[in-house]
N, C-alpha and C positions, 0 to 999 in steps of 0.2 A: 690471442683471443681475450677479449674482455667481457666480463659478465656485467651487463648493465641492468640496473634495477628498473622495473617497469614504471612508467610515469603514473601520476596519481589517477588520471582518467582511465588508463589501461587497467590499473589495479581495481578500480571501482567497477569497471565493466566485467572483469573476470570474476568478481564476487557477486554478480547478478544485480548490479546497481547501474542506474543511468548516470550520465555526467552531472546531473543536478543533485545526485546523492539519494534520490528516491529509489527504494527497492523495486526491482522489476519482477513481475511474476507472470509466467506463461501458463500457469495452471488456472483453471476457472475459479471464480469466486464461489464460496460455499452457498448452498441454496436452502439449507435448513433454517427455519425460523429461529431467531435468537442466536445465530452464529455471530462470532466476534472476529473482526480482522483489525489490523493496525495500519494506519496511514499517517505519515508525517508526525509520528509520536503520539497519536490520539487513537483511542479505540472507537470502532464503529460497529453497531449492532444491526443485524438485518431485521427489519420490522415489516409486517404485512406479508401475506402469503398468496393472495389472489390478484394477479394482474399488475399491481403497482407496488411491488416490493421496493423499499428504500433502505439505504444504509444511513443510520442516524448516529450522530456523535456531536462533538463540540469543536469549535475552532480554537485558535490560540488565546482568545479572550474569554472563553467559556460560553460563547453564544451557540445556540443549537444550530446544527448544520445537517442538511439532508442531501445525500448523494445517490446517484444512480450507480449501477454496476459499472457502466461505461466511464463515469466520472472517476471511480476508484481505480479502474484499470489505467487511466491516463495519469493519475496522481502517483500511482505505485502503492502496493499494499503487501502485507505479509501476515501470515497466520499467527506469528509470535511477536511479542513486544521486543523491539530492538533496543539495545542498551547503549 
């Protein structure tokens, strides 16, 4: 019997990450105003409460970025900052 170490993609998937390295979250996004989540190393804050709530943050170049909840689900998000 030989104990083989899992491949990198298997290890990422077992840690709740996609093959691209983005965290996967099966829990719903927070809905309270001013909630903060992290995606791709950047914080996003929920703004707006009636109808058109958006997650607002910045991209890698510091430019403002507005995302929908569906956008964040596709990108991957976490409630804590990853190190």
